N, C-alpha and C positions, 0 to 999 in steps of 0.2 A: 756715177754717182748719184748719191738720192740719199734723202735726209727725212725723217719726220719730225716737223716742230707743231706742236699745240695741235695735233689735230689734219696737219696738213704736211702735206707731200711736198718736199724740197727737190726741185730737179726734174726729172735727171739729168744730169748733165756727161759727157761722153769725153772719159778719161782716155790716155792713148790706150795703144795693147800693151806696149811696154813698157807698163809704169814703174817710174824710178823716183827714188825721194827728191830728186831735183824738181820733177816736172809735177809731183806732189804737191811740193812743197811753192811750185810755181801756182797751181791751183787754188791751195788755200789762202793767197796772199792775194792774187788778182780776181780770181773766179768766185769765190765764196762768198764776197761781199754783195758780188750783183746778185746771188742768188737769193740771199737772204734781203734785198730792197725793199720787197715789201712786207717785212717781219716790222712792227713796233720798235722803236730805239731804247727803250728800256727793258723790251724780252732781250734784243742781241746784247745788250752791255752787260745782262745776267746769266746769257747762253750758256749751256756745257757743251761740249763737244765730246762725244766717244767716237774711235775708229779700233777698227779690231788688230790683230798683231801681222799685220801683210808685214814683209820686207821692205816697204816703198814709207810706210806708215813711221816705221822704227829707224828711220836716217836721223841722225842725230839734229843736221840743218832743219828738218820737220820740227824734231822736237823742240829746239830751240825757240822754233816761229810759234807753237802751240803756248811753250811755257810765257812767250812775251804778251801773245795773245789773249789769251786763255787763263794766265797765270794758273791757280789750282783747281779750276774749273775744267779741266780734261781729262778724259776715261781713256788708259789705252796702254799699249804695252811702252815702258820704259818713261809711264806718267806718272803724274803723282796720284792717281786711284786705277792702280793695273785692272785692266781689264781680264778676266779669266780667258787662259787659252783653252781652245777649243770648245768653246761656249755659246755657239749659233742657237742653242731654246731659249736665252735670253736676252739676245737680238731681234726687233721687229723685224729689221729689215730683211734677217736672215731667215726666221723662221714664219713668214709672211711674205713679205715683197716681191722678192727673186721669183719664189716658187711660183707666185701667184701672176707677175708679170710673164713668164717665161711662158705658162700657159696660154695666156691672151696672144701672147709675141709668133709661137710657133706654132698656132692654129692651122694655118696650112704653111708648107714647105717656105722657106727665105732665098728667094735667086741674086738678092744683089744687099751689098753694104748699105748702100742706101736705103733700100727697102728696107732691112733690119733697123736701122736709126729711124724711119718714119714709123714702124711698129712700134718699135720702144717708147717714141712720145707720145703715140695715140695709146698705148696701153696703159701708159701713165695720165694722163686724162682723161680715161675712162673709170681708175683706179680712185682717183681723186674726186670724181663727180658721181661714185656711187655712193648713195643715201646711203648712211650708219655704219661705214666700212671701217671706218679708223676709231670709231667708237669701239668697235669689236675687234680690233688689235689692240686696242688699248685695255679693257677687261681681259683678255686673254695674256698681254702683258703683265698683268696684276698678276694675275693668278699663275704665272709661271713663278713670278718672285716670291709670290706666300709659298709654291711647293720648295724651292730652292731652299729657301729657311729653315722650313720643318724638318727638311732632311740636312740640314747644317751643309749646303753646298755642293752634296753628292749628286750622282747622273738624275734626273728627273721625267726624260722625255720617257721613260718606260710609266712612269705615274700621270702624265696629262693626259 
């Protein structure tokens, strides 16, 4: 798991390989707050949460937790603001972070799980410390949303 908040990478946090609604809810209840510890309280109180339509994210106990924690301020399948299915063009984690992180992590073959975890942490730190990268991601996101509005929600990838 990773997030982007105010131009800053939050995480990464290694979720279990076989994620379930229950383990995701535990992450939301017990881990997410720790990851956001350095975020000022006024920002945390107004925070919007977004996730995709993965089955563990749609579990009833997850949605109930998000409703209690974020009220109307969460975006996702079954939430107050639905996230469009199959829309990675509008999510900076999908259109930027995961691909860039993979290119850094897999520059050379990975031998062990421990090596993989260490490389993910190093890649996240490198991305966070790269001058101007989050500003470019933000500008790209605005451009994508603008194009999406111009074409009334139709497929935008060929237009980018």
